[in-house]
VOVOKE-677130 format. One record per residue (C-alpha): residue in three letters; x, y, z. Coordinates in steps of 0.02 Angstrom, whole numbers, plus 50000, padded with zeros to 5 digits. Layout:
! VOVOKE-677130
alaXYZ
...
//
This chain:
! VOVOKE-677130
met545975032158056
ala544905024557921
lys543865039757878
gln544175049357721
glu544385068057719
gly542725076957705
thr541665062057756
thr540245066857871
ile540365058958043
glu538635053158089
phe537885059658249
val537595045458371
tyr536295045758506
asp536885038958674
leu538685038558617
pro539555024758715
glu541085028358818
leu542825022758772
glu543395010058900
leu545175004758938
ser545634989059034
glu547114998259110
glu547385016759136
arg549075014659224
ile550245000259184
arg551684996659302
leu553144986059245
thr554734979959325
val556024978059188
pro557694969259220
glu559214979459174
gly559674978358991
glu558014970458940
thr556364976458869
gly554684976258955
thr553084970758872
phe551344977358905
ser549604976258835
phe547874982958868
ser546184981758787
val545084995358711
ser543204993558694
ala541555002958691
ser540485002958845
asp539044995458746
gly540114982458660
ser539954990258487
arg541344990258360
ile542595004158370
his544095009358270
gly545545021058294
leu547405021758322
ala548635021358468
ile550175032358469
ser551495037558594
asp552575052958612
glu553945042358690
pro555035033158563
arg555495020158695
ile553715014058686
gln553525003758528
leu551774997958485
asp551514982058388
ser550154990158282
ala549515007958278
asp547785004758202
phe546424994758286
glu544634990158243
gly543414978258323
glu542334975458475
asn543734972058599
cys545414977658529
arg547044972358609
ile548464984758601
ser550184978258646
gly551944984658639
ile553644984958720
val554624997358824
asp556434997358768
leu557455003358917
thr559154998158855
gly560475008658940
trp559455012859093
met560175008659263
pro559374999059408
gly558345010359519
glu557875022359379
ser556055024959334
phe555235027959167
glu553505034559128
gly552735037158957
leu551005039258885
val550075029458754
ser548685039958676
val547175030258614
ile546255040258481
ser544615032158431
cys542935035858358
leu542315037558537
gly543605050258591
glu545355050358661
lys546105043058819
thr547865040158881
val548695025258964
ser550185028459076
val551575015659060
cys552745015959210
ala554285005059221
glu555575002959357
ile557274996059312
ser557854981659420
ala559484972359426
gln559574954359366
gly558834942859497
gln557924956459592
asp556264947759570
ser556874933659682
phe557334945559823
asp556044948259959
pro555374966059936
glu554974967160121
val556814965860167
gln557434983760153
thr558724984960294
leu559964973960385
glu558764973760532
asp557434966060419
phe558704953560356
ala559204948560532
lys557384945160574
val557244933960421
cys558804924460475
gln558134922260650
lys556564914260579
ser557444903860448
leu559314902760418
arg558974893860255
glu557954908560188
gly559234920760256
phe560614911460166
arg559614912060004
leu559454930860020
phe561284932560072
thr561864924059913
asn560654933959803
pro561564946659692
glu560274959659746
phe560734958359931
ser561904973259918
arg560424984859883
ile559934984460067
leu561664990460115
asn561185008660108
gly561185023060229
lys562035018660391
asn562375001060326
arg563355006660174
pro565045004360261
tyr564704985660263
thr564694984460073
ala566514979160060
phe566304967260206
tyr564824958960120
lys565794958259958
gly567144948360045
met565994937060145
ser564934932759992
his566454927259892
asn566324909259837
pro566304897059918
val564974905060029
thr564524895260185
tyr563294897260327
gln564784901760434
his565064917060324
leu563254922160353
glu563474920160540
glu565084930260536
phe564234943960437
leu562804945560560
val563954945660711
ser565204957860637
thr563824970060586
gly563114969660762
lys561454961760712
lys561654947160831
glu562744940660971
pro563984926760936
val563424909260981
val564254903161141
leu564194884561177
ser564174876361348
leu563964858961423
asp562794854061561
lys564304845961650
gln566154844761622
glu566494826961680
lys565694810861731
gly566204794861817
val565534777761770
phe565984763761891
his565504745561917
leu565244744561729
glu564744726961681
ala563914730361510
ser563994744161380
gln563024759461432
lys562214773761334
asp562144791261406
thr561724808961346
leu562784824661354
tyr561754840661340
leu562474854761237
tyr561784872461253
arg561944887461137
ser561754905161201
thr560734912461058
trp560074909060884
gly561274907660740
tyr562294895360640
val563434882860725
arg564404868160661
ile565214857160791
glu566394842860755
val566344829260887
glu567774817360924
ala567974803861057
glu569804802961105
cys569804785361175
asp569324767861121
phe567914764461243
leu566884779861197
glu565784780861041
val564764796360997
glu563124796160902
lys563564810260781
lys565234816560720
thr564504833260662
ile563174844060745
thr562374858760654
thr561024871660690
glu559644860260626
asp560044847360761
phe559624859060904
ile557884859360979
gly557754877361033
arg559424880361117
val559774862461173
tyr560494847161089
gly560694830361172
leu562264821161113
glu562114802661144
tyr563674792361175
ile564054774361219
val565324767861345
his565884750861281
ala566234739261427
asp567204726861321
lys568504740061280
ile568914744661461
gly570514737661537
glu570974734961717
gly570884749261839
arg570224766361805
gln570164772361625
phe570054790461569
gly569354797061407
lys568584812761340
ile567384819161209
val568004834661119
leu566784846561035
arg567564859360918
ser566664874160841
val567454887860740
his567854898060896
gln567704885861041
thr568364869161101
leu567424860161239
glu568014844561329
tyr566964831961423
gln567984820461536
val567384802761565
glu568134791361699
val567634773061693
ser568054757461792
arg567424739861808
his567594741461997
gly567214754262129
glu567694772462120
ala568854772662273
gln569894756962237
ile571724759662275
arg573024746162238
pro574124741462386
asp575664739262279
ala575504757162219
val575494763362399
arg576994752762441
asn577964759062292
arg577554776862339
arg578214774162515
ile579794766262449
ser580074781462340
trp579884792362495
leu581224782162585
leu582414783862439
arg582054802462421
asp582404805962603
tyr583994795662604
leu584634804662450
gly584234821062537
leu585264815162685
leu586754810862575
leu586614827662487
his586564836262655
arg584844843462620
leu584094833962769
asp584874832862939
tyr585094816063022
his583684817663148
thr582434823363019
trp582894808962908
gln582744796763052
glu581004802763099
ser580344803062922
ala581074786162876
ala580474778063038
met578714784263009
thr578694777762830
val579384760762883
his578094759763020
asp576704762762894
met577424749462779
arg577544736362917
glu575824740662980
ala575124738162805
asp576124721762785
pro577024715062938
glu577984703062828
asp578614716662709
ser580444711162696
leu581074727862630
ala580254737062775
val581044724962898
leu582774727362822
tyr582594746362819
ala582024746263001
ala583584736163044
tyr584644748762950
leu583874763063048
asp584284753963211
leu586044750863150
ser586284769163108
arg585734773163286
glu586954759563349
asp585484750263421
asn586154732563400
thr584694725063495
gly583464732963377
val584454726363230
leu584384708763298
glu582534709863336
asn582164715363158
leu583324702663074
trp582894687563180
pro581254683463090
val582234683662928
lys583544672063000
asp582194660163061
gly581374660462890
lys579764668362951
ile580024682762830
arg580604677762659
leu581784688862560
lys581164692462384
asn582734695662280
arg584634696162279
glu584684714462330
glu583704710562489
arg584814695662524
ala586374706262498
ile585694719462617
tyr585274705962746
leu587034698962738
ser587794716162762
leu586664720262910
ala586844703162989
lys588744704362979
ala588704721663056
ala587594715463199
gly588634699663228
leu587224688463181
leu588284678363057
pro589394664363119
ala591274667063102
glu591454654962958
lys590144664962859
ser590704682462904
asp591624684762739
ile590214689562623
thr591294696262480
gly591144680862372
thr589284679862395
leu589074697962347
gln590174695562195
arg589094681162139
tyr587544691662164
leu588304705862062
glu588804694161922
arg587004688261911
gln586274705961929
pro587584718061860
asp586374732761853
ser586124732862044
tyr586954747762123
val586464741162297
ile587454725162275
leu588924734762198
his588914747462340
leu588914733862473
leu590294724462382
gln591374739962373
lys591174742562560
glu591844725062592
ile593404728062486
his594814737762567
ala595234754562493
glu597034749862453
glu596404735762348
phe595124746162256
ser595654763062178
arg594494777562133
ala594754774161950
asp594234756061976
gln592744761462080
leu592244773561943
ala592454760161811
gln591354748161909
leu590044761661929
glu590084764961741
ala589934746261708
cys588394745861819
phe587684760861723
asn588034752461559
ala587134737061623
gly585584747861644
cys585674755361816
thr584994773061830
ser585004775162018
pro585374792762079
phe586434784962217
leu587544778062080
tyr587754795562005
leu588064803062176
glu589444790762218
ala590234793562047
trp590144812362070
asn590984811362239
ile592394801762157
leu592574814562018
lys592524828862140
gln593964821062235
glu594964817162077
glu594454828461931
ser595714820461816
leu594624805161805
leu593474815361690
arg594374810861529
arg592944809561406
leu591134814061399
ser590404796661394
pro588554794161423
phe588904788961601
met589964804461633
leu588634815461556
gln587324807861671
val588444810861821
leu588774828761768
cys586934831561737
phe586564824661910
ala587814836761984
gln587114850961880
arg585344846561935
tyr585804847162119
gln586944862262092
met588514852962144
leu589514856461986
thr591244863362024
glu592164876161920
gly593574863961882
leu592434850461818
leu591464863561721
leu593044869461633
arg593554851561602
thr591854847961528
ala591994863361417
phe593694857561357
leu593114839761321
ser591564846061228
gly592694852361090
asn593154834461047
ser591374830460998
lys590884832860816
his589034833160853
phe587874843460958
ser587484836561131
ala585984843261224
pro586614836861394
val588314844861369
thr587504861261318
arg586354860361468
ile587804857061586
leu588834871161513
thr587454884061508
ser586944880161686
gly588734880261748
tyr589114896561657
glu587824905761761
lys588794900661918
tyr590554901061850
pro590604912861700
ser592134909661593
pro592634913861413
asp593134895661388
val591444889361444
leu590564902761339
glu591564897861186
ala591164879561216
ile589324883861231
cys589324893461067
lys590244879760977
gln588994867061043
leu587544877660982
ile588354879860812
lys588534860860798
gly586664858960829
asp585294870860772
pro586114887960787
leu584624897360716
arg583494894660866
lys582994910760952
glu583664905061120
cys585404903961047
phe585514922761026
leu585884925761210
trp587484915561201
phe588024922561033
ala587734940061100
arg588804936161253
ala590154929161142
val590104944761033
asp590214955861186
ala591674945361248
glu592494947461076
leu592724928861057
arg593344922760890
ile592234908760834
thr591934903860654
arg590264911160588
leu589864918260758
tyr589294934960685
glu588234926560554
tyr587314916560685
tyr587204931760794
met586254940760658
glu585214925760610
thr584594923960788
phe584444942660817
asp582564944960842
lys582564962460910
pro581934976960805
ala583124987160699
ser582935001360823
val584124991560938
ser585904995860893
leu587114982360841
pro588834979860919
leu590264988160828
pro591204971760795
val589674965160706
leu589554980860600
met591404980160559
tyr591314961860514
phe589864963260394
ala590584978660312
thr591704966860215
asn590824950160233
asn589164949160141
thr588614931860196
leu586934935260280
gly585234930060216
glu584084943260141
lys583014946460294
lys584464947460415
arg585434958460297
ala583914969860290
arg583884970160481
leu585734974460483
tyr585554988460356
ala583984995260439
ser584924996260605
val586365005360522
ile585155017960446
leu584205020960606
his585805023960705
arg586775034060579
glu586805049160692
glu587695039060826
asp588825030060702
phe588945039560539
thr590555030560491
ser589665013860482
tyr588285021960380
glu589555028260253
asn590395011360245
tyr588755002560214
ser587935015660104
arg588365008259935
asn587954990459984
met586354995860066
lys585745004859913
glu586164990359798
phe585304978359915
ala583784989859927
glu583654990759738
ala583724971859722
ser582474969359862
leu581284982159790
ala581354973359622
arg580864957059708
gly579454965459803
arg580164961559976
ile579324970460121
asn579404970460311
arg579884983360440
asp581724982560393
tyr581454983560206
ala580294998360235
val581725007660322
leu582825004760171
tyr581495010460048
arg581135026060147
glu582985030160147
phe583365027659964
phe581755028259865
arg580685041559946
met580675050159777
pro580895037359636
asp581835043359484
ser581185031259352
arg579545023359300
glu580185005859337
gln580735010859510
ala579095019859541
glu578075004559494
gln579154993659606
leu578945005759751
val577065006559729
asp576994987759749
val577654988859928
met577265006659978
phe575515003060042
ala575954987160137
arg575384985360316
arg576104973160442
leu574634963160506
thr574844951360653
thr573634939260733
ser573804926460871
asp572614914360785
arg573734901560703
arg572314894760595
ile572414909760481
arg573234906060314
gln572884921660215
val572254939460233
val570924945560111
val570764964160075
ile569204970959991
his569104988559921
asn567394993859859
ala568225002759716
leu569164987559650
arg568354973559553
glu569384959659629
glu569864956059807
gln571714954459852
cys572374939559949
tyr574024939360046
pro574824924260130
cys574924923960319
arg576414914660395
asp576674912660582
gly575284925160612
val576074938960506
ala575484945560338
tyr575854960860232
pro574234966160146
arg574154981860037
ile572894994660100
tyr572475008959984
ser571095017660081
glu570465019160257
asp568825011060202
ala569634994660152
cys568904979160231
ile570104966160301
leu569574948060320
leu570564933460389
glu570404916360307
asp570904899760382
asp571474883660299
arg569654878360276
his569224894160181
arg568184901160323
arg568254919960333
phe568214930560489
gly567904948860520
thr567844955160697
thr567814938260784
val569694935560757
arg570754949460825
tyr572214956860733
ser573274972460730
ala573984981760582
glu575344994760571
ser575925005660429
leu577695002860367
met577965017660252
asp577355035460236
glu576595035160063
arg576005053260062
glu577585060359988
ser578005046259868
ala576285042659794
arg576145058359689
gln577935056459628
cys577635038459577
leu576115043259475
ser577045057459392
met578405045159341
gly577095035059247
ala576805021159370
glu575235011259327
asn574425003859479
ala572595003659526
gly572995004759710
leu574045020259686
glu572655028559585
leu571395023759718
tyr572485031259853
leu572675047759761
cys570885049059701
arg570125042759864
glu568715030359874
lys567185040359923
ala566405054359823
phe566455067259962
gln568325064059982
met568745067359801
asp569495083959752
val569575086459565
asn570555102059522
ser571715107959387
ala573175099159472
ser572325082459501
val571155081159352
glu572395070559254
asp572475058159398
tyr570605055859392
arg570575054559203
lys571875040859213
ala570925031659349
val569285031959255
gln570085022059114
asn570755008559230
glu569684993059211
ala570304986359378
phe569044997959460
thr567214993859473
asp565975002259358
glu565175010659507
tyr566805018559563
arg567255024059387
asn565545032059373
ile565855041659533
ile567455048359457
arg566565052459295
arg565265062459390
lys566645072059476
leu567515075259311
val565905081059231
glu565605092759376
phe567365099659357
tyr567235102159168
leu565545110559184
his566385124059288
his568035123959194
pro567775123759005
thr569265117058910
glu569875122258739
asp569895104258682
ser568095098958700
arg568495080758673
ala569695080658820
ala568245082858938
val567215068358870
pro568235057258753
gln567305050658602
lys567485032458653
glu566835035858828
val565325046458790
glu564095032958838
ala565085028458994
tyr565045046459053
ala563195047459012
ser562825032159117
ala563645041059263
asp562955058659239
lys561805060159091
ala561295078159120
gly563055084459149
thr563785074859003
val562465080858883
ser562705098658944
ile564565097658907
leu564275090058736
ile562995103358692
arg564095117158758
asp565515110858651
gly564435109058496
arg564475090058492
tyr562645088558452
pro562645071158371
asp563515063858524
ala562295072558639
phe560815066458538
arg561495048658542
ile561505049558731
val559745056558738
glu559165043258617
lys559875029158724
tyr559665035658901
gly558195047558884
ala558075066258912
glu557555065659094
ser558455077559213
ile559275087159069
pro558925105859084
ala557595111958964
asp558655126058894
gln560015113358850
leu558745102158764
leu558075117158669
lys559795121158602
leu560145102958559
thr558495100158473
ser558505116058373
arg560295113058311
leu559945095058263
ile558395099658167
leu559365112358067
gln560815100358040
asn559615086857978
asp558715099357867
phe557055096257955
glu557085077957906
glu555885067458010
asn556655057258150
pro555465049258277
val556675051658422
leu557005069558373
val555135072758359
ser554905065758534
leu556335076358599
ala555615091858516
trp553955088458598
lys554775086258769
val555585103058749
phe553975110858690
ser553035103058837
lys554185112658954
asp553715128958867
lys555415129858785
tyr555355132058597
asp555845142658451
asp555215144158273
val556315129458217
ile555535117558343
leu553785123958305
ile554015121258120
tyr554725103858149
leu553295098858264
arg552025106558147
asp552645095658006
his553005079258097
tyr552155078258265
asp550595067958285
gly549745065858451
pro548165069158551
ile547085083658494
arg547435093658651
asn549285093058609
leu548995097858430
cys547925112558484
arg549265118258605
leu550535117358466
trp549375126958349
lys549195141258474
arg551075143158492
ala551335142058303
glu549995155358277
gly550925166258402
phe552475164758293
gln551405168658140
leu551905152358057
asp550955143957918
thr549795132058010
tyr548715126357865
thr549195107757874
leu549135107558063
glu547405115158063
glu546785102657937
arg547515088358041
ile546645094658196
leu544965096658109
leu545025079358034
arg545605071458198
ser544225080458294
met542885073658178
ala543585056158176
ser543675055158366
arg542075065358395
gln542985077958501
phe542755096658519
pro544395105158557
glu544305121558651
cys545035131358508
gly544175121058373
glu543145135758309
glu544675146958307
ile545595133858209
leu544135132358091
gly544105151158068
ala545965151558032
tyr545785137057913
ile544385145657821
arg545365161657811
gln546785151957730
gln545525145257603
gly545635127657665
ser544915112457582
arg543075114757543
arg542685096757587
val543575098157754
ile542705114257797
gln540995107557750
ala541315091357843
phe541835100458001
leu540345112357989
thr539215097457968
phe540055088958117
leu539775104158228
ala538025107258161
ser537515089258197
trp538045090358377
tyr537195107258393
phe535565102658311
leu535405084758368
gly536475084758524
gly536095101758594
arg537925106458608
lys538255124958625
thr539075131458468
pro539905148258441
glu539345161258315
leu540845157658204
val540115141058150
phe538485148858093
ser539425162458003
gly540355148757912
ile538735140257864
glu538005156657804
gln539565159657700
gln539435142357622
ile537605145157580
leu537945162157505
gln539305154257400
gly538045142057334
glu538825126757417
gln537745111657444
leu537785108957630
asp537065094557726
val535265096857783
val535845097157964
cys536855112857930
arg535325121857860
leu534255115958005
ala535575121258129
leu535635138558051
leu533735140258059
arg533735134958242
his535115147558274
tyr534045161258193
ser532565156158301
glu533635157558456
leu534205174958405
cys532375180158382
ala531905172658550
glu533325182058635
asn532785198058549
met530985196358611
ala531595192658787
asp532645208558784
ala531195219658711
pro530285231258837
asp528595225558899
lys527075233858816
glu525235232958844
lys524305221058737
glu523375230258596
ser521655226258538
pro521415216858377
glu520705232258296
asp522305241758319
thr523315227958236
val522445226758071
gly523705226457929
ser525225224658046
ala526595211158048
thr526465196658170
asp527915193758291
ala528625176858328
asp527605175358487
gly525975180358403
thr525915198458467
ala525745212658343
gly525925231358328
arg526115245058198
ala527885246258145
glu527735264258091
asp527025269458260
met528405260758364
pro529785271458436
asp531545269458368
thr532135260058524
glu530865246458488
lys531325244058306
lys532615230558346
asp532695217658208
pro533545201258266
leu534045196158090
thr534935205557957
glu534165206957787
thr535365193957719
gln534955182157860
glu533105184457829
glu533375180257647
ile534335164757696
ala533005160057822
glu531625162457695
lys532535151457572
leu532865138057700
leu531065138257762
arg530475135757586
glu531665121057562
met531125113357727
asp529295115457686
glu529555107457518
ser530425092957605
gly529015091457731
met530105096857876
arg529195107758001
phe529825109958179
glu529215118958332
phe530675131258333
phe530055138158165
ser528705147258264
arg530055158058347
leu530635165058181
pro529975181958122
gln528125181358086
lys528345188157914
leu529395172957870
ile528265159457940
gln526555167057914
val526405159957742
tyr526685142357811
gln525295144257945
ile526495138458077
glu525935150458214
asp524195142858217
lys524855125558254
val525295116258413
phe526795104658393
val527085088258483
glu528945085958453
glu530085072758534
gln531825066158496
phe532325047758502
arg533525036058415
pro533245036458227
asp532825017958222
ser531485019658355
arg529645017258318
val528565030458405
ile526675029158426
leu525695044658481
his524165041358589
tyr523035056558607
arg521285062758634
leu520435079858611
gln519245086458742
glu518115101258703
gln517665114758826
asn515885108658835
gly516465091358884
gly516485083058715
asp517835069458694
ser518555062058536
gly519165046358625
trp520935039658620
ile521745039358451
ser523415030658413
glu524465034458263
pro526315033158221
met527315048958232
arg528315054058082
asn530215053958095
val530465070958017
tyr532355071058032
arg533585058658110
gly532585054558265
ile531555070458282
phe529735064958282
val528425078558248
arg526515079258246
glu525545095658216
phe523855099658293
leu522605113858263
leu521745117858427
phe520325129858464
tyr520125139558622
gly519485128358761
glu520065112158682
thr521305101258776
leu522515089058696
thr523055074558808
tyr524405062958744
tyr525765050658785
leu527015040958680
ser527475022658657
ile529255019958601
leu529945003858532
glu531845003058553
his532984987958554
gly531474976558553
glu530724984358708
ile529224995958723
arg529185009758848
lys527855023058878
thr528055041058924
asp527045050759050
ser525455059458994
tyr525485077758942
gln524105090558911
val524085105458793
ser522675118558796
leu522445136058729
val521605141458892
gly522735154158971
met523805154958815
asp524045170558710
thr522705171058576
gly523275187358501
gly523595188058315
ile522755192058150
thr522705175058069
arg521035166958040
tyr521255154358182
lys521985167158300
leu520465178258278
leu519285163558300
asn520155158258460
his520145176258522
met518255177258497
leu518025160758589
glu519065167358729
ala518055183558741
arg516435173958742
ala517075162358877
glu517545177158982
gly515895186358947
asn516785200758866
gln515455205658740
ala516325221358680
glu517925211758641
leu516945198258558
thr516015210958447
arg517615220058400
thr518555203958358
leu517075197858256
arg517045214158160
gln518915212558124
tyr518715194558069
gln517315199457947
ser518325213957880
gln519845203057847
asp518755189657770
val517985202357647
tyr519715208957611
val520355191757568
arg518905186957460
lys519075202957359
leu520985201857347
leu521135183857294
pro520125185657132
leu521175200657083
met522785190357113
lys522105176457008
//
């Protein structure tokens, strides 16, 4: 502060208050940054002030310590580098001014980057769900905010990994929806249509319609719309949440009339969401809804006739049933169209089969007459055959062979014409081979009639040797026989034999053989089947059945065992046939996966077949080593690894095993899934594993891992897509061995160290595992800090000989960020004081035990040879504030600490208790007290100690003057020590300020007043008895020599009386006379005639102008009138006017005061000697006493007082000439 040592601090009337714009400043400081603050300091009356601002906390850095002005702005920064989000800081800024001291609390809370943009009202997932329900857009903004994870606390903490995975870029609204559903904060959105189908008929022009889509609840939906036909057009191809009004959306679509063909047309609108597919069927027609084409009905009835006739030929229908069914169908056909030529011909055939010639003629006669026209050659051929049979043809036309031949030449694909022609030719002229050839020619021409196949089959059945090759025709015939279960064993064997001639796979042949084998099992047929399969796609799963049968039948087929294993889809727990085991013992031709299945089966069944296990042992181990090096894993590989590498014997092998040891076999039925994502809270990065055919092999290192499924569009799913996972290996035994072999793998370390703090067990056996894990940068900082805290806890209870092993030098700050108190305690315990101090300097001393800080601070002070360090000073004060200190800390604070006076006084008391040299501290306190106009509790004690140490004369005098001013002018109670100091200064001949001398005189007057108050009451003596006696301060008198010893109590010592006499003389010479002088001993003031006077004394601001208005009224009624005169400012605002009053006179007065340009008046006061003590021996006392006696009619008293007055007057007149 800008006051020099020893300068008197002027007393100020109406001292203004120190005002602060802020008494508590709250800041939110982003992590790793500094916070800024400012506040203003001013006087309550707007006057100029000066002072300084300081802080005990080194993290608070003020831009400028000194300030001066009317409104001073104090600003600074809070450097919280190294503090973590969620931590709180509080420090004080002390403002020391000429108006006193005040403190400003600066509070700061550390926030993560971006926290300011996160809604402070969202504290839980429930709050977040409510925000999403109101606005998905706002919910998505919060979901993608880095600070979102802070609400995942308490019961929601298990969702941290899940959120970490769902918030991985690219983040979509679907991820938000999945998060809410999987955490149970909302139900999944279920979509539904108001109807499933609609028919639109009699459509003449394009028509618009609306399909209403409903959602079950709030939430995000994205629906892709597709019209799977040409005549439908939808309004929107994509529907999202914003399109819904409430829970309904109307999808408009158009049915285009110009794109509809003849008849009824069917189309559909498909709506696909992430979990649902809805279909809306639309049927449209230009005509009516119930239109049925007659030709379709006729064709259907014709097919019924053919079906029934085929059933008759295959002996599946009896004759009568066929007759009834066919007759009914023909009747319906003729009723629908009486001129249906085919129905007429079939009716004639029915009559012919019943040998009803009349009926035949009746049916054929309209045809003969031309009333019913035949439509094609087949009908004409049938007519000729029926007419000939009924005798309707003339003799010259009865030979119809030529006509039929002509018809067949023109329509070679007609089985009907061929069949009728063959009936006309005699059997001896037409062999079975020729018949079969003609049938094949008809087939080759394009005929596919089942009656053709049936006739050909009947021929083959009669003469099997005709099956010489497997031509397409023969295959169709065999397939027909196989379909109707007519295949014979001979033809089956012949087919099996002929199949060997084919170089390519034939599906019909395979179908014939496999079907026939079930009825006629044969090694030849089985071999033919296997060879057929091998020619085609032998790796299909359905092939395994036949390969297995061939293996069981011990057939010798090239590569049979290889294909057996390649199609073997059963688990390794199913034993393999011995021939297969024997074959592959010497033939290593299988693929990797099938070889693993083979070896796994051998291992699992070694108890049943130990010989095979021995034969395979070497190959299995070599294969296992190669597979492990490639990182192969499935159930079969896991069996191999468990067998041979349960305890790895090298670092390379251990690292390879770790890569597969934690694999799980995950399966899902959702074929959209392309990869599986695994999130461990402890690991920085997520792990992704491909998913093929619904199977993936993710690595899971802890039971708290979160598994997400991702589809080809990068959408991730939690609980909405089901999956199952199974463990493949028992890692409990191998994990520890792998780590001991030097394997470096974050997953292995996570497995051994566990993921959650309460699961961790740091002991002498596992401590190295944790130390290794804490150095692995693959782990998150949070997880590494958890481990560090556990390590610190362990080392606190288990001191190590190598102190740097507990907290490595390079990781001191990292350990401190995890557990500051524990880390510092270890460093202090191990004597690493500079490291500990560096931590305290960066991260603060909060939460560190006081005894540890005491040890640290004391040692550092000694190491630094008491050199000043602001941070160390602050730390020393923190320790001292907790009542933890020693002489080293006290000396250091004594020399370097600067703070509020109350702190300095507290420090002084403790230093005094240690009997330390406190001279400089005392001087600092005294100067600070004067500069800030404060009165510390122990200020007088400090002054006394300072005086005893022969402190600076100027400082002592200045402080005495400071205290005397506030005592004399301010009325502040002041202890005796101050007046003793003033007396000592006066006795030493020092020139003290006038206020000190006045204060001492007032103090003496108070002592005299107290003495008189304590003296026993005594009757008032007559004036005669008091002649020649000393006058007391209150005007009473008595003979000193006649007073008992108990009444001879002198309030002042002889020295004090001498001082008082001297000071009174100085004051009188200076014209300073005050009312309190009258309370001093009478012998001191009698010479100044003070006891005869009445004082009007008031105190105002020194710059005030005071006018006294008074009047004197005599007892007889006389009045002097009002008189106004200025009062004299005797000393710094104390205005005094003396009056000499006689008994019976009354003084009435009031004051006018001019201050700050305004005049104010006081109330009126009266002073009178009536009723006042008129005792005394001075001239005016005796006169007033006589007036009093006369007024009271006391003649005797009047006479006696008059006699005394005359006696004293004679005495004076005689004495004064002698003195002259």
